[in-house]
C-alpha positions, 0 to 999 in steps of 0.5 A, spaced: 514 424 076 516 431 077 514 431 085 518 425 086 525 426 089 531 425 084 535 419 086 542 420 089 548 418 084 550 412 089 543 410 088 543 410 080 550 407 080 547 401 084 541 400 080 546 400 074 550 395 077 543 390 078 541 391 071 547 389 068 547 383 073 540 381 070 542 383 063 545 376 062 547 376 055 549 384 055 545 387 050 543 393 054 536 390 056 533 384 060 528 380 057 521 379 060 523 371 059 529 372 063 527 376 069 521 371 069 525 365 069 530 368 075 523 370 079 520 363 078 527 359 080 526 362 087 525 357 092 522 357 099 519 363 103 522 368 097 518 365 091 514 370 089 507 368 087 504 368 080 500 374 081 506 378 084 511 376 078 505 378 072 504 384 076 512 386 077 513 384 070 507 389 067 510 394 072 517 394 069 515 393 062 511 399 061 512 399 054 510 392 053 515 390 048 517 384 052 524 387 054 526 392 060 531 397 058 535 401 063 530 407 064 524 402 065 528 399 070 530 405 074 523 407 074 520 401 077 526 402 083 521 407 086 516 402 088 517 398 094 514 392 092 518 391 086 524 393 089 524 387 094 522 383 088 528 385 084 532 384 090 530 377 091 531 376 083 538 379 084 540 374 089 537 368 086 541 370 079 547 371 083 546 364 086 545 361 079 552 365 076 556 362 082 553 355 081 555 356 073 562 358 076 563 352 080 561 347 074 565 352 068 572 349 072 576 352 066 572 359 066 571 358 059 564 361 059 561 354 057 561 347 061 563 341 057 561 334 058 567 333 062 566 338 067 559 336 068 561 329 070 566 331 074 562 336 079 556 331 079 560 325 081 564 330 086 557 333 089 553 326 089 558 321 090 555 317 085 558 314 079 554 317 073 554 313 066 557 317 060 549 315 057 546 319 063 551 325 062 549 325 054 542 325 056 543 331 060 547 335 055 542 334 050 536 336 054 540 342 056 544 344 050 539 348 046 544 350 040 547 343 039 554 346 040 556 340 045 557 345 051 552 349 056 553 356 056 550 361 061 543 362 058 542 354 057 544 353 065 539 358 067 534 354 063 536 347 066 536 351 073 529 353 073 526 347 070 
């Protein structure tokens, strides 16, 4: 590591911002599962292979504890292939966040049954039954609080 050039201040600030975008629950770490879900949710040309995902996860989570801390994240940014994969994950994460915000009409941080129904009916231009909405809520609401939080929404979007 000593022979590598240090990152510029702007680069480090950019990496911190990226890290915080991927740290969905704000606990200071990115779980391997969180990153893996985002990577698996990518579609089309940008979708990484199973081998790319496993290689990137192994490279980033150097201590193998199942979480990626800021130090591990910054170190991983030195590898071009990992940088590209992380960039694609950030783009995908941003798309999911924007989609969540479209559903969360009142900006409460949760999607209610009513908000879910409103968006689906407006987008699909179809009538959806209360029974179908109830089923969607049951399938998505992991903690059974009657709301879909961001983490549950990510899971819904990456099924």
